[in-house]
C-alpha positions in Angstrom: 5.9 49.1 63.9 6.8 45.5 62.9 7.7 46.4 59.3 7.3 44.2 56.3 9.9 41.6 57.2 8.7 41.1 60.7 5.2 40.8 59.4 6.4 38.2 57.0 7.9 36.3 60.0 4.6 36.7 61.8 2.8 34.9 58.9 5.5 32.2 58.8 5.1 31.5 62.5 1.3 31.4 62.1 1.6 28.9 59.2 3.9 26.7 61.3 1.5 26.8 64.3 -1.5 25.9 62.2 0.5 23.2 60.5 1.2 21.6 63.9 -2.5 21.8 64.6 -3.3 19.9 61.4 -0.6 17.3 62.3 -2.0 16.8 65.8 -5.5 16.6 64.4 -4.4 14.0 61.9 -2.7 12.0 64.7 -6.0 12.0 66.6 -8.0 10.9 63.6 -5.5 8.1 62.8 -6.0 6.8 66.3 -9.8 7.2 66.5 -10.2 3.4 67.0 -7.2 2.9 69.2 -8.6 2.2 72.7 -5.3 2.9 74.4 -4.9 6.4 72.8 -5.7 9.6 74.6 -6.7 12.6 72.5 -4.0 15.2 72.0 -4.2 19.0 71.7 -1.7 21.6 70.5 -1.1 24.4 72.9 -0.8 27.8 71.1 0.3 31.0 72.7 1.0 34.5 71.6 4.5 35.2 70.5 6.5 37.7 72.4 5.2 41.2 71.5 7.5 44.0 70.4 7.4 47.5 71.7 6.5 50.2 69.3 5.8 53.9 69.4 2.1 53.2 69.7 2.4 50.5 72.2 3.3 46.7 72.4 2.5 45.1 69.0 1.9 41.4 68.7 4.2 39.2 66.7 1.8 36.3 66.0 1.4 32.9 67.5 3.5 29.9 68.1 2.9 26.2 69.1 4.5 25.6 72.5 3.5 22.0 73.3 1.4 19.0 72.5 -0.6 17.9 75.5 -2.7 14.7 75.9 -6.1 14.9 77.5 -6.2 12.5 80.4 -8.1 12.3 83.7 -5.7 10.6 86.2 -8.6 9.8 88.6 -10.5 8.0 85.9 -7.4 6.1 84.9 -6.8 5.1 88.5 -10.4 3.9 88.8 -10.2 1.9 85.6 -7.1 0.2 86.8 -8.7 -0.6 90.1 -11.8 -2.1 88.4 -9.5 -4.0 86.1 -8.2 -5.9 89.1 -11.8 -6.6 90.2 -12.7 -7.8 86.8 -9.6 -10.0 86.5 -10.3 -11.6 89.8 -13.9 -12.5 89.1 -13.4 -13.4 85.5 -10.7 -15.9 86.5 -12.9 -17.3 89.2 -15.8 -17.7 86.8 -13.6 -19.3 84.2 -12.2 -21.8 86.7 -15.6 -22.8 88.1 -17.1 -23.0 84.6 -14.3 -25.4 83.6 -15.0 -27.5 86.6 -18.7 -27.5 85.8 -18.0 -28.6 82.3 -15.7 -31.4 83.3 -17.8 -32.6 86.2 -21.3 -32.0 84.7 -22.1 -35.7 84.4 -20.9 -36.4 87.9 -22.5 -33.4 89.6 -25.8 -33.4 87.7 -25.1 -29.7 86.7 -26.6 -28.7 83.4 -27.2 -24.9 83.5 -24.5 -22.3 82.9 -25.4 -20.4 86.0 -24.2 -23.2 88.3 -27.6 -24.3 89.6 -28.5 -27.9 90.1 -30.0 -29.7 87.2 -32.1 -32.8 87.2 -31.0 -35.6 89.5 -32.4 -38.3 87.2 -29.3 -38.4 85.1 -28.1 -41.9 85.5 -24.5 -40.8 85.0 -24.5 -38.5 88.1 -22.9 -39.5 91.4 -26.2 -38.8 93.2 -28.0 -41.4 91.0 -25.1 -43.8 91.3 -25.3 -43.7 95.1 -29.0 -44.2 95.0 -28.5 -47.2 92.6 -26.0 -48.7 95.1 -28.4 -48.6 98.0 -31.3 -49.8 95.8 -29.0 -52.7 94.7 -28.4 -53.6 98.4 -32.2 -53.6 98.8 -32.5 -55.9 95.8 -30.1 -58.3 97.4 -32.0 -58.0 100.7 -35.2 -58.9 98.8 -33.6 -61.9 97.0 -30.5 -62.9 99.0 -29.7 -65.9 96.9 -30.5 -64.4 93.5 -27.2 -64.3 91.5 -28.5 -61.5 89.3 -29.2 -59.3 92.3 -25.7 -59.9 93.6 -24.2 -59.1 90.1 -26.4 -56.0 89.9 -25.0 -54.9 93.3 -21.4 -55.4 92.2 -22.0 -53.5 88.9 -23.7 -50.6 90.8 -20.8 -50.4 93.2 -18.3 -50.4 90.4 -20.2 -47.7 88.6 -20.2 -45.5 91.7 -16.5 -46.1 92.4 -15.7 -45.3 88.8 -17.7 -42.1 89.1 -15.8 -41.0 92.3 -12.5 -41.9 90.6 -13.2 -39.9 87.5 -14.5 -36.9 89.3 -11.4 -36.9 91.6 -9.2 -37.2 88.5 -10.9 -34.4 86.7 -10.6 -32.1 89.8 -6.9 -33.1 90.2 -6.3 -32.3 86.5 -8.1 -28.9 86.8 -6.1 -28.1 89.9 -2.9 -28.7 87.9 -4.2 -26.5 85.1 -5.0 -23.7 87.6 -1.4 -23.9 89.0 -0.2 -23.6 85.4 -2.4 -20.6 84.9 -0.9 -19.0 88.0 2.6 -19.6 86.6 1.7 -18.2 83.2 0.0 -15.1 84.7 3.1 -14.4 86.9 5.3 -14.6 83.8 3.0 -12.2 82.0 3.0 -9.8 85.0 6.8 -9.9 85.0 7.0 -9.0 81.4 4.6 -6.1 81.9 6.7 -4.9 84.9 9.8 -4.9 82.7 8.0 -3.0 79.9 6.7 -0.4 82.4 10.2 0.2 83.7 11.6 0.6 80.1 8.8 3.0 79.2 9.5 4.9 82.4 13.1 5.3 81.2 12.1 6.6 77.8 9.5 8.9 79.2 12.1 10.4 81.7 14.5 11.0 78.8 11.8 12.6 76.7 10.6 15.0 79.4 14.0 15.9 80.7 14.3 18.7 78.3 10.7 19.9 78.8 9.1 17.9 76.1 6.2 15.5 76.3 6.0 11.7 75.7 2.3 11.3 75.0 2.4 8.1 73.0 4.8 6.5 75.4 2.4 7.5 78.3 -0.4 5.8 76.4 1.6 2.6 76.0 2.5 2.7 79.7 -1.1 3.2 80.8 -2.2 0.3 78.7 0.5 -1.9 80.3 -0.6 -0.7 83.8 -4.2 -1.6 83.1 -3.1 -5.0 81.7 -1.0 -5.6 84.8 -3.9 -4.6 87.0 -6.0 -7.3 85.4 -3.4 -9.8 86.6 -2.7 -8.5 90.0 -3.9 -5.5 92.1 -1.3 -2.7 91.9 -0.5 0.5 93.6 1.1 3.3 91.7 2.9 6.5 92.6 3.7 9.3 90.1 7.2 10.8 90.2 8.4 14.3 89.2 10.3 13.0 86.2 7.2 11.6 84.7 7.9 8.0 85.8 5.5 5.8 87.7 6.5 3.5 90.6 4.6 0.3 90.9 3.9 -1.8 94.1 2.3 -5.2 94.5 1.2 -6.5 97.8 3.1 -3.7 99.6 6.3 -4.5 97.8 7.7 -1.9 95.3 8.8 -3.7 92.2 9.3 -0.8 89.8 11.0 2.3 91.2 11.2 5.0 88.6 13.0 3.5 85.6 14.4 0.6 87.5 12.9 -2.9 87.8 13.8 -3.6 91.5 12.2 -7.0 91.8 9.8 -9.5 90.0 7.2 -12.0 90.9 7.7 -15.8 91.4 5.6 -18.8 92.4 6.3 -21.1 95.3 4.9 -24.3 96.6 3.1 -23.7 99.9 3.8 -27.3 100.8 0.7 -29.0 99.5 1.4 -28.8 95.8 -0.5 -25.5 95.5 1.3 -22.5 94.0 1.3 -19.1 95.6 3.1 -15.8 94.8 6.1 -14.2 96.3 8.8 -11.7 95.3 11.6 -13.3 93.3 14.7 -11.9 94.9 13.6 -11.6 98.6 11.2 -14.5 98.5 8.6 -12.4 100.4 5.1 -14.1 100.2 2.7 -11.5 98.8 -0.9 -11.0 100.0 -2.7 -10.2 96.8 -6.1 -8.6 96.9 -7.3 -8.7 93.3 -6.4 -9.6 89.8 -6.7 -12.9 87.9 -3.8 -14.5 89.7 -5.5 -14.2 93.1 -8.9 -15.1 91.5 -7.4 -18.3 90.2 -5.8 -19.1 93.6 -9.1 -18.4 95.5 -11.1 -20.6 93.1 -8.6 -23.4 93.4 -8.3 -23.2 97.2 -12.0 -22.2 97.8 -15.0 -23.7 96.0 -13.0 -26.3 94.1 -11.0 -27.4 97.1 -14.2 -27.6 99.1 -15.8 -29.7 96.4 -12.7 -31.9 96.2 -12.6 -32.4 100.0 -16.3 -33.1 100.0 -16.0 -35.9 97.5 -13.1 -37.4 99.4 -15.0 -37.2 102.7 -18.0 -38.8 101.1 -16.1 -41.6 99.5 -14.1 -42.2 102.7 -17.4 -42.2 104.8 -19.0 -44.6 102.3 -16.0 -47.0 102.5 -16.0 -46.8 106.3 -19.7 -47.2 106.8 -20.3 -49.9 104.3 -17.3 -51.9 105.3 -18.2 -51.5 109.0 -21.5 -53.3 108.4 -20.4 -55.6 105.6 -17.4 -57.2 107.3 -19.8 -58.7 109.9 -21.8 -60.5 107.2 -21.4 -64.0 105.6 -21.4 -65.1 102.0 -23.2 -68.1 100.6 -20.3 -70.3 101.6 -20.2 -69.0 105.2 -17.1 -66.9 104.7 -16.9 -63.5 106.6 -14.6 -60.6 107.4 -13.9 -59.4 103.9 -14.3 -55.7 102.8 -16.8 -54.5 100.2 -14.8 -51.4 99.2 -11.1 -50.9 99.1 -9.3 -47.6 99.1 -9.4 -44.5 101.3 -11.0 -41.6 99.3 -12.5 -40.6 96.0 -9.3 -41.1 94.1 -8.9 -44.8 94.8 -12.2 -46.2 96.0 -12.8 -49.5 94.4 -14.9 -52.7 94.8 -13.1 -55.7 96.3 -11.7 -57.6 93.3 -12.9 -60.9 94.8 -16.5 -59.7 94.5 -15.9 -58.5 90.9 -14.6 -62.0 90.1 -17.3 -63.8 92.0 -20.5 -61.9 93.1 -21.6 -65.0 95.1 -19.1 -63.9 97.8 -21.3 -60.9 98.7 -21.7 -61.1 102.5 -25.4 -60.5 102.8 -26.3 -62.7 105.7 -25.9 -62.0 109.3 -25.5 -65.6 110.3 -23.3 -68.2 108.7 -25.0 -70.8 106.4 -28.4 -69.3 107.0 -30.0 -69.6 103.6 -32.3 -66.6 102.9 -30.8 -64.4 105.7 -30.7 -60.8 104.5 -30.0 -58.9 107.7 -26.6 -57.4 106.5 -27.9 -56.5 103.1 -30.9 -54.9 104.7 -28.7 -52.8 107.1 -26.7 -51.7 104.1 -29.8 -50.7 102.2 -31.0 -48.7 105.1 -27.6 -47.0 105.4 -28.6 -44.7 102.6 -31.3 -43.1 104.8 -29.1 -42.7 107.9 -27.3 -39.5 109.0 -23.5 -39.9 109.1 -21.4 -38.1 111.7 -18.4 -37.7 109.3 -20.8 -35.9 106.9 -21.9 -33.3 109.5 -24.9 -35.5 110.4 -26.2 -35.5 106.9 -27.3 -38.5 104.8 -25.1 -39.4 101.8 -27.6 -37.8 99.5 -28.0 -34.8 101.7 -24.3 -34.2 102.0 -23.8 -34.6 98.3 -26.7 -32.2 97.5 -25.1 -29.6 99.9 -21.7 -29.9 98.2 -23.2 -29.4 94.8 -25.4 -26.5 96.0 -22.3 -24.8 97.5 -20.4 -25.2 94.3 -23.4 -23.9 92.3 -23.7 -20.9 94.6 -20.0 -20.1 94.2 -20.3 -20.1 90.4 -23.6 -18.1 90.5 -21.9 -15.5 92.7 -18.9 -15.3 90.3 -21.3 -14.8 87.4 -23.1 -12.0 89.2 -19.9 -10.3 90.1 -18.7 -10.4 86.5 -22.0 -8.9 85.4 -21.6 -6.1 88.0 -18.0 -5.5 86.9 -18.9 -5.3 83.2 -21.5 -2.6 84.1 -19.2 -0.5 86.2 -16.3 -0.9 83.7 -18.5 0.1 80.8 -19.6 3.2 82.7 -16.0 4.2 83.5 -14.7 3.6 80.0 -17.6 5.7 78.6 -16.6 8.5 81.0 -13.0 8.3 80.0 -13.9 8.2 76.3 -15.9 11.4 76.8 -12.8 13.0 78.2 -9.9 11.4 76.3 -11.6 9.7 73.4 -11.3 11.0 69.8 -14.5 12.5 68.4 -14.2 12.3 64.6 -16.8 15.0 64.1 -14.9 17.4 66.5 -11.6 16.6 64.9 -13.0 17.1 61.4 -14.2 20.6 62.6 -10.7 21.3 64.0 -9.1 20.3 60.8 -11.2 22.8 58.8 -10.4 25.5 61.4 -6.6 24.9 61.2 -6.8 24.7 57.4 -8.6 28.0 57.1 -6.2 29.6 59.5 -3.3 28.2 57.5 -4.7 29.6 54.3 -5.2 33.0 56.0 -1.6 33.0 57.2 -0.5 32.2 53.7 -2.5 35.1 52.5 -0.7 37.4 54.9 2.6 36.2 53.5 1.4 36.6 50.0 0.1 40.1 50.7 3.4 41.2 52.4 5.3 39.7 49.4 3.3 41.9 47.0 4.0 44.9 49.2 7.7 44.2 49.2 7.6 43.9 45.4 5.9 47.3 45.3 8.6 48.8 47.5 11.3 47.4 45.4 9.7 48.6 42.2 9.5 52.1 43.7 13.2 52.2 44.2 14.1 50.8 40.8 
């Protein structure tokens, strides 16, 4: 038999075990609203029994460990989806910023990236139409000073629109490069934090213990890192996690073996490589790659489209205009100067004196409008440099492609949000804290604690009786 003193120890062990249960339940309740927290449970097991004349007799219970409830597969899926979400959210943000900055030039008004009305007089499409209409007005009244002034004003407005749109895209390009640099810095900090947490976890588990809260912090860092860049992880026997990016292992156990860095690909556009070995990385997800793809994809296409259109306009207009004659019989001047959307401008001589517009096809032929008429008709002609599209058609195609890219990003973000919500709900059902369940557990541990205390109280009374018998 155990005897009174061993029974007293049994009660004490039971009280200790139930107390640990109360403490773990309290920890769960305290973190009920902590999204990074995984529910913990106390693992109880029967104490080593003792042999007696009537067989093995139990010696009570003891708390042997505190385990957290996690589904590694769900965690991995959530990290993978975080990379998808980071990628499309960054694309959406970049394209929406472009839409906001270029709205008046692109005639975009809706948030889904679709084309709005083309009647906006501030839009490039309308400004191009105004230019060709102004050429038609000069063709209709070749000697009318107001028609010539209107032409110069319309051309200046269009050139200014190209200049501003180009400047806005250039500014946005710089901001996206800055965003890549900032995200790389954030990723490096997270890599360092993960390596440090690995070290602490390895120390905590070296003696057979657990590092639940540290594991929660590391998982949160891994998910935040996955939002920035797609990662691959490998669990190690000592509780650490190695992290690879683009096939390069940057965290090995508790060591930070390398970091990320940006580099100029030669055209002013920043890409990502490893810092120490300068190995260019092929990234497949995360906000860093999303930003790069938006910058080098839809926005670069739009930027190149505007430059090509401006360059074509300069070439086509000047090719016809230089053969014309102004009211004084002068010829050979250019209507536009510059080479693309960034520097297209109206010849300053025309700005100072609209009478120098070379509208006639023959010198000193009053009323001749042949050059102005050719320029007016240019707006309806297909241009080889624009893939055999008219100016309006090429511009509409550029705007439509941009709108489709933004619409696709919006759709992908919506899809990600649905999948991510489903995965988070699944993880919450496994690892989340249910306040009702924990409140029930608290009552259970409390009652068990009270019962264990009653055992001790009962044994104490029995000991007092034994002592009184011997007195």
